C-alpha positions as CSV (number, residue, x, y, z in Angstrom):
1,M,1.3,21.2,-9.5
2,K,-2.1,20.2,-10.8
3,V,-2.7,16.5,-10.9
4,E,-6.1,15.4,-12.3
5,R,-5.2,12.3,-14.3
6,I,-2.8,9.6,-13.2
7,L,-1.7,6.7,-15.5
8,F,-0.8,3.4,-14.0
9,P,0.6,1.0,-16.7
10,T,0.7,-2.6,-15.5
11,D,2.1,-5.9,-16.7
12,F,0.6,-7.6,-13.7
13,S,4.0,-8.3,-12.1
14,E,4.8,-7.8,-8.4
15,G,6.7,-4.7,-9.4
16,S,3.5,-3.3,-10.9
17,A,1.4,-4.3,-7.9
18,H,3.8,-2.4,-5.7
19,A,3.6,0.7,-7.9
20,L,-0.3,0.5,-7.8
21,H,-0.1,1.2,-4.1
22,Y,1.6,4.5,-4.8
23,A,-0.7,5.4,-7.7
24,V,-3.8,4.9,-5.6
25,D,-2.4,6.9,-2.7
26,L,-1.7,9.8,-5.2
27,V,-5.1,9.5,-6.8
28,K,-6.7,9.8,-3.3
29,H,-4.4,12.7,-2.3
30,Y,-5.2,14.7,-5.5
31,N,-8.8,13.4,-6.0
32,A,-7.6,12.5,-9.5
33,K,-8.8,10.0,-12.1
34,L,-6.9,6.8,-12.3
35,Y,-6.2,5.3,-15.7
36,I,-5.1,1.6,-15.6
37,L,-3.4,0.5,-18.8
38,H,-2.1,-2.9,-20.0
39,V,-0.3,-3.2,-23.3
40,I,-0.2,-6.6,-25.1
41,Y,3.2,-6.8,-26.7
42,D,2.9,-6.9,-30.5
43,I,5.9,-8.8,-31.8
44,G,5.3,-7.6,-35.3
45,K,5.4,-3.9,-34.3
46,A,8.5,-4.5,-32.1
47,F,10.6,-5.9,-35.0
48,G,9.0,-3.9,-37.8
49,S,7.8,-6.9,-39.7
50,H,4.7,-8.9,-40.3
51,V,4.4,-12.0,-38.2
52,P,2.2,-14.4,-40.3
53,H,-0.4,-16.0,-38.1
54,V,-3.8,-17.0,-39.3
55,S,-5.5,-16.4,-35.9
56,A,-3.5,-13.3,-34.7
57,D,-6.7,-11.3,-34.4
58,E,-8.3,-14.1,-32.3
59,L,-5.2,-14.3,-30.1
60,H,-5.3,-10.6,-29.5
61,K,-9.0,-10.8,-28.6
62,E,-8.3,-13.6,-26.1
63,M,-5.4,-11.7,-24.6
64,N,-7.5,-8.6,-24.3
65,T,-10.3,-10.5,-22.5
66,W,-7.7,-12.1,-20.2
67,A,-6.0,-8.7,-19.5
68,M,-9.3,-7.0,-18.6
69,K,-10.1,-9.8,-16.2
70,E,-6.6,-9.6,-14.7
71,M,-7.0,-5.9,-14.2
72,D,-10.2,-6.5,-12.2
73,T,-8.4,-9.2,-10.2
74,C,-5.2,-7.5,-9.4
75,C,-6.6,-4.0,-8.9
76,I,-9.9,-4.5,-7.2
77,E,-8.8,-4.2,-3.6
78,E,-6.6,-1.2,-4.1
79,T,-9.1,0.7,-6.3
80,R,-12.2,-0.1,-4.2
81,G,-14.0,3.2,-3.4
82,L,-12.3,5.2,-6.1
83,A,-14.9,7.1,-8.1
84,K,-12.9,7.7,-11.2
85,V,-11.1,4.6,-12.7
86,D,-10.7,3.9,-16.4
87,K,-9.2,0.6,-17.6
88,S,-7.8,0.0,-21.1
89,V,-5.9,-2.6,-23.0
90,L,-3.9,-1.8,-26.1
91,V,-1.8,-3.8,-28.5
92,G,1.7,-2.6,-29.5
93,V,5.1,-1.9,-28.1
94,P,4.5,-1.1,-24.4
95,Y,6.6,2.0,-24.0
96,E,5.3,3.5,-27.3
97,E,1.6,2.8,-26.4
98,I,2.1,4.2,-22.8
99,I,3.5,7.4,-24.2
100,K,0.8,7.8,-26.9
101,F,-1.9,7.1,-24.3
102,A,-0.5,9.6,-21.9
103,D,-0.4,12.3,-24.6
104,K,-3.9,11.5,-25.9
105,E,-5.5,11.5,-22.5
106,N,-3.5,14.5,-21.2
107,I,-2.1,12.5,-18.3
108,D,-0.5,14.6,-15.5
109,L,1.6,11.9,-13.9
110,I,2.6,8.3,-14.8
111,V,3.3,5.9,-11.9
112,I,5.2,2.8,-13.2
113,G,6.9,-0.2,-11.6
114,T,10.5,-1.0,-12.5
115,Y,12.5,-4.2,-12.1
116,G,16.2,-3.4,-12.2
117,R,16.9,-5.9,-15.0
118,S,20.5,-6.3,-16.0
119,G,22.8,-8.1,-18.5
120,L,21.2,-10.1,-21.3
121,E,17.7,-9.7,-20.0
122,R,18.0,-5.9,-20.2
123,F,19.6,-6.1,-23.6
124,I,16.8,-8.2,-25.0
125,F,13.8,-6.6,-23.3
126,G,15.1,-3.1,-22.6
127,S,13.5,-1.1,-19.9
128,T,10.0,0.0,-20.5
129,A,10.1,2.3,-17.5
130,E,13.3,3.9,-18.6
131,R,12.0,4.5,-22.1
132,V,8.8,6.0,-20.7
133,V,10.8,8.3,-18.4
134,R,12.9,9.5,-21.4
135,R,9.9,10.2,-23.7
136,A,6.8,10.8,-21.6
137,P,4.9,14.1,-22.1
138,C,4.5,14.4,-18.3
139,P,6.3,13.6,-15.0
140,V,7.0,9.9,-14.3
141,M,7.3,8.3,-10.9
142,T,9.1,5.0,-11.0
143,V,8.6,2.5,-8.1
144,R,11.0,-0.4,-7.6
145,V,10.4,-3.3,-5.2
146,H,13.4,-3.9,-3.1
147,E,15.1,-7.3,-3.8
148,G,14.3,-10.0,-1.3
149,V,11.3,-8.1,0.0
150,S,7.8,-9.2,-0.9
151,L,5.0,-6.7,-1.6
152,R,3.2,-7.9,1.5
153,E,6.3,-7.3,3.7
154,C,6.9,-3.9,2.0
155,L,3.3,-2.7,2.7
156,Y,2.6,-4.3,6.1
157,G,5.7,-5.9,7.6
158,P,8.8,-4.8,9.3
159,A,10.4,-4.0,5.9
160,A,7.9,-1.1,5.4
161,K,10.5,1.5,6.6
162,Q,13.1,0.0,4.2
163,C,10.7,0.3,1.3
164,G,9.6,3.9,2.0
165,S,6.2,5.4,1.9
166,L,4.4,8.5,0.6
């Protein structure tokens, strides 16, 4: 399997932070380029209607600036020393934008965190990871944080065996 481009979509949650660890390990293993992507959820696109808001463009600009800073903050330690890292922020429905981005950039592998939502929360929000798995133009690796185990414990503590490793 040839892996030159790995996409890591993030929503800056603990689940995403956990998945970043795997994405970076794979980037190092394959000497691949890492694409970090955050999608700002566009409610208008999600519901197929126009949401009237005078300053929607300004809001998206502010959210874009925040997301780029957040990418630097959350990913700086893990990506330190990687030669090929590309960061992008898009506006839209997350799973749709992830799939379009993967197709456009000829991504070889997507590494995405998942939460294990259930009930009403899953009905309302759905599962971005599940939709990406079903529609992606390339293989997708989903990474789930074990309940009751923090990221720090998973990576460095006694729970590391329980969480698994590459």
